[in-house]
N, C-alpha and C positions, 0 to 999 in steps of 0.2 A: 819256454822254461822260465819259471819265476825266480828272480834274483833280487835280493834286497839292495837298497842303495843307502849308504850311511847318511844320517841326517846332518852331520857336521863334517867338514873336510879340512884337511891341512892346507893352508895357503902356500902356494908355490912362491919361490923367490921372485918370479916374474909376474906375479899377480898385480894387476893395475892398482889395487887398493894400497899396496905398500909403497907405491911411487907417487901417489897423489899428494899434493900439498895439504896442509892442515885444514884450510878453509874448504877444500873440496870434500875432504873426509867428513867434515861437520855438516856440509850440505847433504851428503849421502845419508848420514846417520839421523838427520832430522826428517828424512823422507819416509814414505811408507815401507821402503825396502828393509830398514833395520828391524822394526817390530815384526814384520812378516818373517824375516829369516830367523828371529830368535823365539817366536811364539807359534806362528802358524806352521811353518815348515817342519819343525821337530815334532809337532803334534800329529802329523799325518801318519796314520797306521798303515804301512805298506802291506803287512801280513793280511789285512782284511781283504785285499784285492788279489791274493794269491790264487783263488779259484778261477780267476779269469784266464789263467795261463796253463799250458800243458805241464803235466808232471813228468813227462819224458825228457831225457837229455836232449836239448836242442839249443838254438840261439837264444840267449837271454833277452828278456823284455827290456823295453826302454824304462828308465827309472820311474816307478809309479809315483813317488812323492814329488818328483819334478813335474810329471804330467798333471797331477791333481793341483799342485800349486800354480802351475802355469795357467790352467783353466780358471782358477779363482782370480788370478791377476787379469785375465782376459775380461771377465765380467766387471772387475773393479775399475778398469780403465775404459771400458766400453769399446774394446778392440774387436775387429773381425778376426777370423782364424789367420788370415794372411798377415794382418797387422800384428797379431800375437807372435807369430814366428819371426817377423822382422824385429820386434822388440826384444825377443830372446837373443837374437844374433847381434843387435846393434845397441841395445840399451843396457849398460852395465848394472843399473839398478835391478833389472830383472835377474841377471846372473847372480848378483849379490843376494837378492831375496831368496833365490833357490839354492844357495850355497854351492854354486858352480865355480870351482877354482881352475879346473882343467877342462876348458870348453871343448877341446878337440875330441874328448871322450863322451861328451853329452850332447851330441848333435841330434836334433829332433826335426823331422820334416813335417810338412803340412798334413800328410795323410795319417801320421801317428796320432794326432789329436782326434781325427774322425774315427780311426780304428779303435781307440780307447773308449770313446763314447759308445761305439757299436757293441763292444764287448760288455760294457755295463748294461746296455739295453737288452741284449740277448740273454745275459745271465738272469736279469730280473724277470723276463718273460718265461724262462724255463724253470726257474726255481722259486719265483715269488718273493725274492728277498732283494730289497733295495740297498745295495752296498753303499751307494753314494749318500743316501739319507742317513745311514748309520754313521758315515764318516763326518757328515756335517754336524750331527749331534755330538760326536766325539770331540771335534775341534772346538765347537761352541762351548762345551763343558770345560775345555782347557782354558779358554779365554775367561770364562766365569771364575775359574779357580785362581788364575793369575791376578785378576783384579779384585778378588774378594767380594764380588758382586752379590747383593742380596736379591734372591729370586723368589721371595715369598709372595710377591704380588705379580700376577700374570693377567694380561688382558688379551682378548682375541677378537678377530673380525675376519670376515670373508670378502672376497672380491671376485668379480667375474673376469675370466680370461678369454679373449676372443680366439677362436680356432684359426689356424693358418690355412683357410680354405674358403672358396667362394660360397656365398650364401645362395642356395638354389631354391627356386620355386618347385612346386610339386611336379609339374610336367617335366622340367629340366632334370630333376632327380630321377624320375622313372626312365626317361630317355637315356640318361648317362649310364645307369645300371644296365639297361638292356644293351647299349652299345658296347660296354665293356665285355659282356658275355658273348656278344656276336663276334667280337675280336678274338676271343678264345676259340670259338667254333672255327673261324676262318683259318686260324693258325694250326689247329690240331685235328679238327674233324669237319672240314668244309662240306662234305657230302651229307652231313646230318643237320645242317642249318635249316630251320623251318623256312618255307617259301615266303611266308608273310614278313619275314625279317630281313629280306634281301636289301631293302631300301636303306638300311643303316650304313652300307658301304658307299652310298652315292654322295657325290659332292653337294654341299649346302643342304644336306638332308635335315640336319639339326635345326637350321633356320626355318625350313618349311614345316617341320613337325612341332616346333616349340614356340618360335618367336612370331611367325607370320600368321597369327590366328586372331580371329575376332572373338570377342567375349563370349558370344553364344556358341562358339565352336569348342570351347575349352572342355566342357563336360564330355562331349563325344570323343575328343582326342584322348582324354584321360582313360576312358574305357578301352579305346583301341590299344594304347600303349601297354596297359595292364594285361590285356588279352595276349599281346605279344610276349609279355613277361611270363605269363603262364605257359605259353607254348614253348618258350625257351627252357623253362623249368622242366617240362614234361619230356622234352627231347634230349636233355643232357645225358650223355652216357656216363657210366660209372667212373671212367678214368678222368673225367672232367669235374667230378663233384668235389674234388679236393682243392680246387682253385678258389682263390679269394673272390673272384668274380661270381662264382656260383653261390658261395656263402652269402654274399651281399644280395644276390637275386632272391634267394630263399627268404632272407630277412625282409626284403622289400615287400614280397607278397604277403608275409605274415602281418606286417604293420600297416600296409596300405589297403588290404582287401578283407572282406568278411569271409565267413566259412563257405559261402557259395561263390567266392571269388569275385563278387561285385565290389566296386570301389567304395571305400568307407567315406563318410562325410568328413570334411576337413577337421571339424571339432572332435571327431572320434579318434583321430590319429594321436597316439601317445607322444608326450614331450621327449621321451627317450628314443624315439624313432630315428632312423637314419637321416642325417641332414645333408651329407655329401659323401659319396663313396671314397673320395680321397682322404677323408677324415672320419672314419666310421665310428669312432668312440665319442665324437662330439655330440652334445645334446642341446635341446632348446629349452630355454627358461626365460620367463619374464619376471624380473625383480623390480618391484615398484611398477613403473610404467615403461621401463626400459627393457626391450627384448635382447637376448644374447644367445649366440650359438657358439658353444665351446665348452669351457671347463670352469670350475670354481676352485680358487686357491684359498685355503683357510690358514690363518696365521695366529700363532700364540706367542706373544712378546712379553718377556719378563722385563720389568723396569725397576731400577734402583734409583729413586728420586734423590736420595742423599748424594749419590755419585753422579747423577745426571747421565746414567748409562743404561742402554737398552740392548737386549739380545732376542732374536727370534729363536725360541727354544724348541718349537715344533712347527712344521708346515705340512700341508697335505693338499695334493692336487687330485681332483676327482671330476667326473662328468658333472655338469652344472645342475642336474636334476637331483643330486644328493643334497638333502636338506641341511640347514645349519645345525639343527638339533643332532643329527647323526654325526656330523663333523665334530660337534662338541663332545660327544661320547668318546670319540677317538682321541681328542685332545686330553681328556681326563686320564686316559691310560698312560700318558707321558708325564703326569705330574706326581708329586710326592706328598705324603701326609704333611699337613701344616701350611701348605700353599693356599692362596686365595685366587680363584679364577673369576674374572669379571667379564661379562658378555652383555650383548643387547638382548632384547626380548625374543628375537627369532631363534636363539639357541636354547630357550627354555623347554624342558621336557621332564616329566615326572621321573622317568627312569634315570635321567641325568642327575636329578636332585638326590634320589635314593642312593645311586652309586657313589656320588660325592660324599654323602654322609658315611657310607661304609668305609671309604678310603680316607676319611678324616680330612677332607678338602672342603674349604668354605666356598660357597658360590654366591655371586651377586649379579643381579641383572639390572641394567639401567632402566628397563621397562619390561612389562609383560604383555604378550599378545592375549587376545581373548577379551571377553566382557567382564569387567570387574563387578563386584557386588554393589548394590545401591549404597550411596553414602550414608543413608539413614539406617542401614541394617548392619548387624554385627557379623564379623567374619567367623568362619568355622574354627579358626585358630584360637578363638577366645574360649572354646571349650577345653577343659583340662583333661588330658589323656595320660593315664599311667603308662610309662614307657615299658614296664615289665609285663603287666597284664594286657596292655593295649586296649584297655577299657576306658570309656568316658567316666570320669569320677565326679566332675563338677561342671555346672553350667556357668556362663558368664556372670550370673547373678549370685552364685555361691551355693545353689541348691544341689543336693546329691540325687542321682537318678533312682527311680524305683527299680529298674533293671537295666543292664547294659550287655551288649554282646559285640564280638568282633568277627567278621567274616573275611578272612584273609584271601580266600579264593576269588571273591568278588570285589575285594578291596573296599569294604564298607565298615564304618563304625556306626552302631545303632544304640539308642538309649531311649528310655521312657521316663517322663517326669510327672510327678503328681500335679494335678490341675490347680490345687490350692496353692502350691509353691509358686506356680507361674502367675497366678492371679495377684499375689502379693509382691511380685518382683518389680523393682523400679525400671528394669530394662525391658519390660514386656513389649512395648511398642516397637522396639528395635530388634527384637529377637527373631531368629529364623526358625524357631521351633514350630511345628505344625500342630494345630489343635485337633484332637480326636474326641470321641464321645466319652471315654473313660479316663484316658491319660493323654498327655501331649508327647509327641515323638520327634526325634531328630535322626536323620540319616546323613552321614558325611562320607563322601568318597575320598579315597587317597589322593586323587588328582586335585580335587577342590581344596583339600586341606593344605597340600603342599603349595599350591598357588597362593592361597590366602596368607600363608606364613611369609612368603617372599614379598607379597604386596604390602604387608604390615611393615616390613623393613624399609620400604621406600620412603617413608616419612622421617627416618632417623638421620641425624648428622653423619653417622658412619656410612650410610648408604649414599648420601649425596657426595661424600668425599670419594667413594669408590666409583660413582658414576662419572665424576669429573676426571678421575684417573683413567677410566676406560676411554674417554673421548680422545686421548692422545694417540691411540692405536689407529684411528681413522686416517692419520697422516701417512701411515706406512704404505698403503696401496698407492698413494700418490707418488711416493718416492720410487717404488718399484716400477711404476709406469713411466715416469719422467726420466729417471736416472738409469734404470736397468732394463727398460723397454720389454716388460714381460708380455705385452700384447703384440710384440713383433718377432716372435720366435721363428727362426728359419727352418723349423722342422714341423712335421705333422705326426699326430698320434699322441695318446696320453703318456705312454712310456717314455718316449723321447722328450716330450715336454717336461716331464718330471726331472730328467737329468739336467736339462738346461736351467730349470728353475732352482735346482739344488745348488748349482754353482753361484747363481745370483743371490740366493739367501746367504751363502757363506761370505760372499763379497760384501753384502749389506752388514753382516755382523762384524767383519773385520774393519770396515769403515767406521762403524760405531766405536769399536775398540781404539782405533787410531785417533779418532777425534777426542776420545776420553784422555788419551795420553797427552795430546797436545794441549788440551785445556788445563790439565793438571801439571804441566811442565815436567812430565816424567822424563828424567834424564836430561839435564842441561847439555848443551852441545859438547862442552869440554869434558864433562864427566862421562857422557855417553861414548865419546871418542876413546877416552882412557879405558873404559870398561871393555869396549870392543877389542882394543889391542891386547888386553889381558886374556880375553876368552878366545880370540881367534889367532893370536900370534904366539904368545908365550907358552900356551899349553900344548902347542904342536911342535915339540922337540926343538924349539928355537929360544926357549926361555933363557938358557945359559948365554947364548950369543947376545941377546938383547940386553941382558943384565950387565955383561962385561962392557958393552958399548955405553 
């Protein structure tokens, strides 16, 4: 049963805070515990997580705001689950940050953390709604509001995240999928196990089938194992087809064999194919010259240069075969009119540019992929197009066309120009108009026009300033790897990884906020201590007593 937990609590007369000397209080209030308790903890929306719990009358849940706050502190300090529970019990800063005044009523065990993450995972799988991502966005917005941060400039970058699973070769992959299915047969229907698959239960069979092979034996062994895969697939009874092992076997055959069930050539196997049955959502991608098996994490960071403050306002974890351009489209959905999004060339997409224009969001790219126009030729953006009629009205030399048309279905701008106008034009040698017998013509595609518009901007001081601004986001992946260890997640699967990464992103944002407070001397120690006493002591029915004293 869901039960709310108050964000602020009355201090008991035995609370350690009231009995600490002044310098201990000042040390406490200058630590991360004070801004966490006054900014992060009250911003946690417990009601958002109510669907995780039963609506029937039953034992109430552990306080959700304490669980969420504790898991953020876990990532902030780099603790394990065991160290987190120990800190909760023995570190007063943690109790203070989570507004725990009566610790006997707020006891949380190790399994409570795992159960809460499991609830988040199951809810997301069943309903397609990521409650934690919503909460991270809500808390981040609270930090932005408290600081008055300017979020008009946003920069984004993506990073590869390694899956928490062994990298398998093709033979080992096929063997492992088959062995998992054989195990299901032996447990539930041993009498139906194909005779050719009996060797999977033998000791050291994997070494004989996969590792102790000569190079010339690999092709034949691949065919043998895939033949056994097909036999297992055909002999699987209906009651076993709902198992994960069978689904992966079916997927393996689809990805690894042709229609006639012969093995595909290595280069024909898609990058999104199964890489390891223990991590079925992980995919393969080579970015630059570096191969990666796992996921891609896209980050959109707002930066207020005047305050020296940054916040990750959007993050997204997907299989690494999802392109940067597709991730950029998703980022755009999270922005507001008037904001500027700065990316590298891999994020460029005509659809992205068109959508940004509709949403009144400015885009800038540090570079563009693809082949640019020759330097001695004019860009298509030099032709003047009427925004209302969508017709070419003037060429770069100032001549009006004889006729013009717009084909929206094919995404084309077409125009015809008099030959005598072109002959007298000083830009004739650099023009991209094609000469015809009667008239000269120009055909411009939407894609080419959009690309040329952005390429023209590259030479401007404004673009260079934005390109320099975007470079700063490239340090974020390094921080997430070194400080928050995003490549060392102790879980497998995309859904679970998203939960762990969500808490890491929130910890990153809080650290940025805390660093901002320290740089700006927000709340000197004596003032902070005095403010705390007013808010935490006087307002809780003790004001009269304290005043008289």
